[in-house]
C-alpha positions in Angstrom: 276.5 131.8 63.1 278.3 130.9 66.0 280.5 133.2 67.2 284.0 132.6 69.8 286.7 134.3 70.7 290.5 132.2 71.8 290.8 132.3 75.6 288.0 133.8 75.9 289.3 137.5 75.7 290.7 137.7 72.3 289.8 138.7 68.5 285.9 136.9 68.0 286.1 134.2 65.0 282.9 132.5 63.5 282.9 129.1 65.0 280.5 127.8 62.3 276.6 127.5 62.0 273.6 126.3 64.6 270.4 125.6 64.0 268.1 127.4 66.4 264.2 126.9 66.6 262.0 129.9 68.1 258.3 130.2 69.1 256.3 132.2 70.2 252.5 131.7 72.1 250.2 134.1 73.4 247.8 133.3 76.3 244.3 133.8 76.4 245.1 137.2 78.8 247.2 138.2 76.1 250.6 137.6 77.0 253.0 137.0 74.5 256.1 135.2 74.9 258.8 133.9 72.4 261.4 131.2 73.1 264.5 130.3 71.2 266.4 127.3 71.6 269.4 125.5 70.3 268.8 122.6 67.9 265.4 121.9 66.1 263.2 121.4 69.3 259.8 123.2 68.7 258.5 121.6 72.0 261.5 123.2 73.8 260.8 126.4 71.8 257.1 126.6 73.2 257.4 126.1 76.7 260.9 128.5 76.8 258.1 130.3 75.5 255.5 129.6 77.5 257.9 130.6 80.2 258.0 133.7 78.8 254.4 134.8 78.8 254.1 133.4 81.9 256.8 135.4 83.6 254.7 138.3 82.6 252.3 137.9 85.0 252.3 138.9 88.4 250.4 135.6 90.0 252.7 133.5 88.1 256.4 135.0 88.7 257.5 133.9 91.9 256.6 130.6 91.1 258.6 130.6 87.8 261.4 132.4 90.2 261.2 129.4 93.0 260.3 126.2 90.2 262.3 127.3 87.0 265.0 130.1 87.7 266.9 129.4 90.9 267.3 126.3 90.4 268.7 126.9 86.6 270.6 129.4 88.4 271.9 126.8 91.2 272.8 124.3 88.3 274.7 126.5 86.6 277.2 128.1 89.6 278.0 124.5 90.8 278.2 123.6 86.9 280.9 126.9 87.1 282.5 126.2 90.0 282.9 122.8 89.3 285.5 124.0 86.1 286.8 126.7 88.9 288.0 123.9 90.8 289.0 121.9 87.6 291.4 124.7 86.5 292.5 125.6 90.1 293.6 122.0 90.3 296.0 122.1 87.6 297.4 125.7 88.6 300.9 126.0 88.8 302.7 129.1 91.3 305.4 130.4 89.5 307.9 132.4 91.9 311.3 134.1 91.3 314.3 134.0 93.6 315.7 136.8 93.3 319.9 136.6 93.6 322.3 138.7 95.0 324.6 140.4 92.5 328.4 138.8 91.7 326.8 135.3 94.0 
């Protein structure tokens, strides 16, 4: 069940159901990785699980950080910045002019 919030901070509500696929892999060296993805792509879940397992190995951590994690973080930051820019373009500044009594 997917949950949402009105305005991002209101009371939670159930928005509907979503299909999820899970995979678990064990590397020959013994590390176990688990991956969950939205939808029905078993291959996508296997890849996520393999990345999780490789991330537990010291010799793979830097490569995964550079090749996968950093680009995904940059993409997410750019997406959030674009959303914020669109929202800022529609911002209206309201102000109150204080008037003297009797005017």
